[in-house]
C-alpha positions in Angstrom: -78.2 99.3 154.6 -78.9 98.2 151.0 -81.9 100.0 149.5 -84.0 97.3 147.8 -87.0 99.3 146.6 -88.5 102.7 146.2 -92.1 103.3 147.4 -94.8 105.2 145.6 -98.0 106.6 146.9 -99.9 104.4 144.5 -97.9 101.5 143.0 -100.5 100.8 140.3 -100.6 104.3 139.0 -97.8 105.3 136.6 -98.3 109.0 137.4 -97.9 108.5 141.2 -95.0 109.9 143.1 -92.1 108.5 145.2 -92.7 108.8 148.9 -89.8 106.7 150.4 -87.6 103.7 150.2 -87.2 100.3 151.8 -83.8 98.9 152.8 -82.2 95.8 154.3 -80.0 96.3 157.3 -77.1 94.0 156.5 -76.0 93.8 160.1 -79.1 92.0 161.4 -81.3 91.4 158.3 -83.9 93.9 159.6 -86.0 95.6 156.9 -86.3 99.4 157.3 -88.7 101.9 155.8 -87.4 105.4 155.1 -90.3 107.8 154.7 -89.4 110.8 152.5 -91.0 113.6 150.6 -88.5 113.2 147.8 -85.7 110.8 147.0 -82.3 111.5 145.3 -80.6 108.6 143.6 -76.8 108.9 143.7 -75.8 105.2 143.5 -73.2 105.3 140.7 -72.9 103.0 137.7 -72.8 99.3 137.0 -69.2 98.2 136.5 -69.8 95.0 138.4 -71.9 93.7 135.5 -68.5 92.7 134.1 -65.7 90.5 135.7 -63.1 93.3 135.5 -64.0 96.8 136.5 -62.5 99.9 138.1 -65.8 100.3 140.1 -66.3 99.3 143.7 -68.1 96.0 144.6 -71.4 97.8 145.2 -71.7 99.1 141.6 -74.1 96.5 140.3 -76.6 98.8 138.6 -78.9 98.8 141.7 -79.8 102.5 141.1 -80.9 101.8 137.6 -83.1 98.9 138.8 -84.6 101.0 141.6 -85.7 103.7 139.2 -86.8 101.2 136.5 -89.0 99.3 139.0 -91.0 102.5 139.8 -91.5 103.4 136.1 -88.7 105.9 135.5 -87.3 106.2 132.0 -83.8 105.0 131.2 -81.7 106.3 128.3 -78.6 105.2 126.4 -78.3 102.0 128.3 -76.1 100.4 125.5 -73.3 103.0 126.0 -70.7 101.6 128.4 -67.1 102.9 128.5 -64.2 100.6 129.1 -60.9 102.0 130.1 -58.2 100.3 128.0 -55.8 99.5 130.7 -56.6 98.0 134.1 -54.6 95.6 136.2 -55.5 91.9 135.7 -53.9 90.4 138.9 -54.0 89.7 141.7 -57.8 89.4 142.3 -57.6 92.2 144.9 -56.2 94.6 142.3 -58.2 93.4 139.3 -59.6 96.3 137.3 -57.5 99.0 139.1 -56.7 101.6 136.5 -53.3 101.9 134.9 -53.1 105.5 134.0 -53.1 106.6 130.3 -49.9 108.6 131.2 -48.0 105.3 130.7 -48.9 105.2 127.0 -48.5 109.0 126.7 -44.9 108.7 127.9 -44.1 106.0 125.3 -45.4 102.7 126.8 -45.8 100.0 124.2 -48.6 97.4 124.0 -47.3 93.9 123.2 -49.2 90.6 122.9 -48.1 87.2 124.0 -46.3 86.6 120.7 -44.1 89.6 121.4 -45.7 91.8 118.7 -46.3 95.5 119.2 -49.8 95.1 117.8 -51.4 98.6 117.8 -50.0 99.4 114.3 -52.5 96.8 112.9 -55.4 98.8 114.4 -54.6 102.5 114.2 -51.9 104.8 112.8 -51.7 106.6 116.2 -50.6 103.3 117.8 -50.9 103.4 121.6 -52.0 107.1 121.5 -55.3 106.2 119.8 -58.6 107.1 121.6 -59.7 105.0 124.6 -62.4 103.1 122.6 -59.9 102.1 119.8 -57.2 101.0 122.2 -59.7 99.0 124.4 -61.2 97.4 121.3 -57.7 96.4 120.0 -56.6 94.9 123.3 -59.9 93.0 123.5 -59.4 91.6 120.1 -55.9 90.4 120.9 -57.1 88.6 124.0 -60.2 87.0 122.4 -58.1 85.8 119.4 -55.7 83.9 121.7 -52.8 86.3 121.9 -53.4 87.3 125.5 -51.0 86.9 128.4 -51.0 84.4 131.3 -53.5 86.4 133.4 -55.8 87.3 130.5 -54.4 90.6 129.3 -51.6 92.0 127.2 -48.3 93.5 128.1 -47.7 97.3 128.6 -44.0 97.8 128.5 -42.0 100.9 129.5 -38.7 99.1 130.2 -37.1 100.8 127.1 -37.6 104.2 128.7 -35.0 106.0 130.9 -35.5 104.8 134.5 -35.2 108.4 135.7 -38.1 109.5 133.5 -40.2 106.6 134.8 -39.5 107.6 138.4 -40.4 111.2 137.6 -43.4 110.8 135.4 -44.9 107.4 136.5 -44.1 107.3 140.2 -47.6 106.1 141.1 -47.4 103.2 138.6 -44.0 102.3 139.9 -45.4 102.0 143.4 -48.7 100.3 142.3 -46.8 97.5 140.5 -44.0 97.3 143.1 -46.7 96.2 145.5 -47.3 93.0 143.5 -43.6 92.3 142.8 -43.3 93.9 139.4 -40.5 96.4 138.6 -41.9 98.3 135.6 -38.5 99.7 134.8 -37.3 96.1 134.0 -40.4 94.1 133.1 -43.8 94.7 131.5 -47.1 95.2 133.2 -50.1 93.0 132.4 -53.2 95.0 131.6 -56.7 94.5 130.1 -59.7 96.7 129.4 -61.8 97.4 132.5 -65.5 98.4 132.8 -65.2 102.0 133.9 -68.2 104.3 133.3 -71.8 103.9 132.2 -73.0 106.8 130.0 -76.5 105.4 130.0 -78.8 105.5 133.0 -81.8 107.2 134.5 -83.2 110.0 132.2 -83.2 113.4 134.0 -83.9 117.0 133.1 -81.6 119.9 133.9 -82.6 119.8 137.6 -82.1 116.1 138.1 -85.8 115.3 138.0 -86.6 111.9 136.6 -89.8 111.0 134.8 -91.3 110.0 138.1 -92.5 112.8 140.4 -90.3 113.5 143.5 -87.6 111.1 142.3 -84.3 112.8 141.4 -80.9 111.5 140.3 -77.3 112.8 140.0 -73.9 111.4 139.0 -73.3 108.2 137.1 -76.7 106.7 137.8 -78.0 109.3 135.3 -77.9 108.8 131.5 -77.6 111.2 128.6 -75.2 113.6 130.3 -72.1 112.5 128.4 -73.6 111.5 125.1 -72.2 108.2 123.7 -68.6 108.5 125.1 -67.6 110.4 128.2 -64.4 112.6 128.1 -61.9 111.9 130.8 -62.4 114.2 133.9 -65.9 115.2 133.0 -67.6 112.9 135.5 -66.3 115.2 138.3 -68.0 118.2 136.8 -71.1 116.0 136.3 -71.4 115.0 140.0 -70.8 118.6 141.2 -73.3 120.3 138.9 -76.1 117.8 139.0 -75.5 116.9 142.6 -76.2 120.5 143.5 -79.1 121.0 141.1 -80.8 117.7 142.1 -80.3 118.6 145.8 -82.0 122.0 145.4 -84.8 120.6 143.3 -85.4 117.8 145.8 -85.5 120.4 148.6 -88.1 122.4 146.7 -90.2 119.3 146.1 -90.1 118.6 149.8 -91.5 122.1 150.5 -94.4 121.3 148.2 -95.1 117.8 149.4 -96.6 116.0 152.4 -95.3 112.9 154.2 -97.3 109.8 153.0 -97.2 106.1 153.8 -98.1 103.2 151.5 -98.5 100.3 153.9 -99.4 97.8 151.2 -96.2 98.5 149.1 -93.9 98.4 152.1 -95.3 95.1 153.3 -95.1 93.7 149.8 -91.4 94.5 149.7 -90.8 92.9 153.1 -92.6 89.8 151.8 -90.5 89.8 148.7 -87.2 89.9 150.6 -88.5 87.2 153.1 -89.5 85.0 150.2 -85.9 84.9 149.0 -84.6 83.3 152.2 -85.2 79.6 151.3 -83.3 76.6 149.9 -82.9 76.4 146.2 -80.7 74.9 143.5 -79.1 78.1 142.2 -76.2 79.6 144.0 -76.6 83.4 143.7 -72.8 84.0 143.9 -72.2 81.5 141.0 -75.0 83.2 139.0 -73.4 86.6 139.5 -70.1 85.3 138.1 -71.9 83.8 135.2 -73.7 87.1 134.4 -70.3 88.9 134.5 -68.6 86.4 132.2 -71.6 86.4 129.8 -71.6 90.2 129.6 -67.8 90.2 129.0 -67.9 87.7 126.2 -71.0 88.8 124.4 -72.0 92.4 125.4 -68.7 94.3 126.2 -66.3 96.0 123.9 -67.0 94.4 120.5 -70.6 93.4 119.8 -72.6 91.7 117.1 -76.2 90.5 116.7 -75.4 86.8 117.1 -73.7 87.3 120.5 -76.2 89.9 121.7 -79.2 87.6 120.9 -77.4 84.7 122.6 -76.8 86.8 125.7 -80.4 87.9 125.7 -81.7 84.3 125.5 -79.5 83.2 128.4 -80.5 86.3 130.5 -84.2 85.5 130.0 -83.5 81.9 131.1 -81.7 83.4 134.2 -84.7 85.5 135.0 -86.7 82.3 135.4 -84.0 80.7 137.4 -84.1 83.6 139.9 -87.1 81.8 141.4 -84.8 79.0 142.6 -82.0 81.0 144.3 -80.5 79.3 147.3 -80.5 81.7 150.3 -80.8 79.4 153.3 -78.4 81.4 155.5 -80.1 83.8 158.0 -77.0 85.0 159.8 -76.0 88.6 159.9 -74.0 90.0 157.0 -75.8 87.5 154.9 -73.7 87.4 151.7 -76.1 85.0 149.9 -79.1 87.3 150.5 -77.2 90.4 149.5 -75.9 88.7 146.3 -79.4 87.4 145.5 -80.8 90.9 145.7 -78.0 92.1 143.5 -78.4 89.4 140.8 -82.1 90.1 140.5 -81.2 93.7 139.7 -78.3 92.7 137.5 -80.4 90.3 135.3 -83.0 93.0 134.7 -80.5 95.7 133.9 -78.5 93.4 131.6 -81.6 92.6 129.6 -82.3 96.3 129.1 -78.7 96.9 128.0 -78.7 94.0 125.5 -82.1 95.0 124.1 -80.8 98.6 123.5 -77.5 97.2 122.0 -79.5 95.0 119.6 -81.7 97.9 118.6 -78.8 100.3 117.8 -77.7 98.9 114.4 -74.6 101.1 114.1 -71.5 102.0 116.0 -71.4 105.1 118.1 -69.2 106.2 121.0 -68.5 103.2 123.3 -71.1 101.0 121.5 -69.2 99.1 118.7 -71.0 96.7 116.5 -68.6 94.7 114.3 -71.6 93.9 112.0 -72.4 97.6 111.8 -69.0 99.3 112.2 -69.9 102.7 110.9 -71.8 105.6 112.5 -75.1 106.2 110.8 -76.3 109.8 111.6 -79.1 109.6 109.1 -80.9 106.8 111.0 -79.3 106.7 114.4 -78.5 110.3 115.6 -80.9 109.7 118.4 -81.1 108.2 121.9 -82.9 105.1 122.8 -85.3 105.7 125.7 -86.7 102.8 127.7 -89.9 103.4 129.6 -92.7 101.4 131.1 -94.0 99.0 128.4 -92.4 101.0 125.5 -89.2 102.0 123.7 -89.0 105.4 122.1 -86.4 107.7 120.7 -85.2 111.2 121.6 -83.0 113.6 119.5 -79.4 114.1 120.5 
């Protein structure tokens, strides 16, 4: 079941509370209403906004959209972390992480011209921080020094084979599966969208700005600041999962079951209205969104590219009216993708607006036209809410 909307007791009142959710049963296209005294969002991030990601196929930012559509505040949406090294082929492995232990053990990053290029970017070479390494690889690819599959080479063939077997056994097996012997030939890698530091704004109990709506895990924003440290997401999920669960249970004790027939029927009508012939293929649109975000809103940003992305996304929002979903069979991929791209376009617009607004570089957000961190003006979070943008202190 894909949850397509949250339901409030009064959809026209910003102070109303969440009383359930509507979902689409993908097996038979039935629309299901889940009545609830409280709802906890634990939907993860939005790696699928980009063509290469370590995230699973369901991570399209749906949780952000669900919260946004009922008036919840979002925070730090411009902060998206890219892991510097992910697999680039075959398609079934695209985005799978290549552990940083490879570089820690002496792996070298080499471009298509045979140059070990990290020395041009940082004195620490391959041992620079994630954001620096990812940015450096991205520059090499975008400037035409990428490899056949759109990455760079990560080479450990100069190391002792016994050390590789001992320290990098997982990587040996991972690349052996695609016919690459890393003891003799280089791996091809590229940055992969990995973690969204932005998301739904919560308090210490996982409560969002909407009553009886809670959130935990990567769907939340503000927990990791502008750049998450490796391993901290596990602690995040355990701490806020527990706290959000307890808080939601308490909210249930204080609430009564309610039903908003009008809102449920409106969501059924919205989904039904998508199932029609149109000129826009939702699957093709999803790929265009991903490529647009990679080229203009990913690791290295500037105002010109961000504004161009925003302009195209606004055009796409209009094109959503003409999506082609004429298949009514079970496991309807076109309908599923149509629902996803509607959310993706909305969330991408919010990300781009935040990225344009933050005229500095901080954490994972790098503006080549504003490459320095500006604490005097920008040591604050961007909070997006219903009909307004405001700031919160870090």
